[in-house]
C-alpha positions as CSV (number, residue, x, y, z in Angstrom):
1,M,11.0,-19.9,-20.0
2,R,7.4,-19.7,-18.6
3,E,8.7,-19.8,-15.0
4,N,11.1,-17.0,-15.9
5,R,8.2,-14.8,-17.1
6,K,6.3,-15.4,-13.8
7,T,9.4,-14.4,-11.8
8,E,9.8,-11.3,-13.9
9,L,6.1,-10.4,-13.5
10,I,6.5,-10.7,-9.7
11,I,9.6,-8.4,-9.9
12,Y,7.5,-6.0,-12.1
13,R,4.7,-5.9,-9.5
14,L,7.2,-5.6,-6.6
15,G,8.8,-2.6,-8.4
16,D,5.3,-1.0,-8.7
17,Y,4.6,-1.7,-5.1
18,I,7.9,-0.2,-3.9
19,S,7.5,2.9,-6.1
20,A,3.9,3.5,-4.9
21,L,5.1,3.1,-1.3
22,L,8.0,5.5,-1.8
23,A,5.8,8.0,-3.7
24,W,3.1,7.9,-0.9
25,F,5.6,8.3,1.8
26,L,7.3,11.3,0.2
27,F,3.9,12.8,-0.6
28,F,2.6,12.3,3.0
29,V,5.7,14.0,4.4
30,F,5.3,16.9,1.9
31,R,1.6,17.3,2.7
32,K,2.2,17.3,6.4
33,S,5.0,19.9,6.1
34,V,2.7,22.1,4.0
35,E,-0.2,21.8,6.5
36,T,2.1,22.4,9.5
37,P,5.4,24.0,8.5
38,D,7.1,23.5,11.9
39,I,6.2,19.9,12.2
40,S,9.0,17.5,13.1
41,F,9.8,14.3,11.2
42,D,9.2,12.3,14.4
43,V,5.6,13.5,14.6
44,I,5.1,12.6,10.9
45,I,6.5,9.1,11.4
46,S,4.4,8.5,14.5
47,D,1.1,9.4,12.6
48,T,-0.9,6.3,12.2
49,N,-2.4,7.5,9.0
50,L,1.0,7.3,7.4
51,W,1.3,3.6,8.3
52,Y,-2.3,2.9,7.1
53,G,-1.5,4.6,3.9
54,L,1.8,2.7,3.4
55,I,-0.1,-0.5,3.7
56,L,-3.2,0.4,1.7
57,I,-2.1,2.9,-1.0
58,P,0.3,0.6,-2.8
59,M,-2.3,-2.1,-2.8
60,I,-4.7,0.4,-4.4
61,W,-2.1,1.2,-7.1
62,I,-1.5,-2.5,-7.9
63,T,-5.3,-2.9,-8.2
64,I,-5.5,0.1,-10.6
65,Y,-2.6,-1.2,-12.6
66,S,-4.3,-4.6,-12.8
67,I,-7.6,-3.1,-13.9
68,F,-5.8,-1.3,-16.8
69,D,-4.0,-4.5,-17.9
70,K,-0.5,-3.3,-17.0
71,Y,0.5,-6.8,-16.2
72,R,-1.1,-8.6,-19.1
73,D,1.9,-9.2,-21.3
74,I,4.8,-7.0,-20.3
75,Y,7.0,-8.2,-23.2
76,R,4.7,-6.9,-25.9
77,Y,4.6,-3.3,-24.9
78,S,6.9,-0.8,-26.6
79,R,8.6,1.8,-24.4
80,L,6.4,4.6,-25.7
81,E,3.3,2.5,-24.9
82,T,4.6,1.8,-21.4
83,L,5.2,5.5,-20.9
84,K,1.7,6.4,-22.1
85,T,0.1,3.8,-19.9
86,T,2.2,4.8,-16.9
87,F,1.2,8.4,-17.5
88,F,-2.5,7.7,-17.9
89,T,-2.7,5.3,-14.9
90,S,-0.6,7.6,-12.7
91,F,-2.9,10.5,-13.6
92,L,-6.1,8.6,-13.1
93,G,-5.0,6.9,-9.9
94,S,-3.8,10.2,-8.4
95,L,-7.1,11.7,-9.2
96,I,-9.0,8.8,-7.6
97,L,-6.7,9.0,-4.5
98,F,-7.0,12.7,-4.3
99,F,-10.8,12.6,-4.2
100,V,-11.1,9.5,-2.0
101,V,-8.3,10.2,0.5
102,L,-7.2,13.8,0.4
103,M,-10.3,15.9,-0.4
104,D,-11.2,16.4,3.3
105,D,-7.7,17.6,4.2
106,Y,-7.1,21.1,5.6
107,V,-5.9,23.4,2.8
108,L,-4.9,27.0,2.7
109,S,-6.7,27.7,-0.5
110,Y,-8.2,26.0,-3.5
111,I,-4.9,26.4,-5.3
112,S,-3.2,24.2,-2.6
113,H,-5.7,21.4,-3.6
114,F,-4.5,21.6,-7.2
115,Y,-0.9,21.9,-6.0
116,L,-1.2,18.8,-3.8
117,F,-2.7,16.9,-6.7
118,L,0.2,17.8,-9.0
119,V,2.7,16.8,-6.4
120,L,1.0,13.5,-5.8
121,F,0.9,12.9,-9.6
122,F,4.5,13.9,-10.0
123,Y,5.8,11.6,-7.2
124,T,3.7,8.7,-8.5
125,F,4.7,9.1,-12.2
126,H,8.3,9.9,-11.4
127,Y,8.9,6.9,-9.2
128,N,6.9,4.6,-11.4
129,C,9.2,5.6,-14.3
130,L,12.3,5.0,-12.2
131,S,11.2,1.5,-11.0
132,P,12.9,-1.5,-12.7
133,N,9.7,-2.3,-14.7
134,A,10.0,1.0,-16.6
135,H,13.2,-0.5,-18.3
136,S,11.8,-3.9,-19.2
């Protein structure tokens, strides 16, 4: 039984990692298409910052989730508690990433800063809720 819980915790973390990876990829593509509307997908894929982000950003998310005890005892959380925790950590993590990684980006106006933050938060929260761990 104990080994089963370890395996499920690994699956839980892997689901978080994949959802963070997917959310960052989609956000990066969205952000580049906003900055340069006529940019091709090949140029986006060849950007080294995309690949650095795909390696580092999911690790940052796993660290944030670990700090907020998301992995403490996954069987004792109610679905509502999991949703609240996911919302809070997605919001806080998006805020941290926004100020650390995205604040120096070229923006058309201050509204686009707010808009980019909302898109990052939406992708992160949405894909985190769709990952297998949201249904544990």
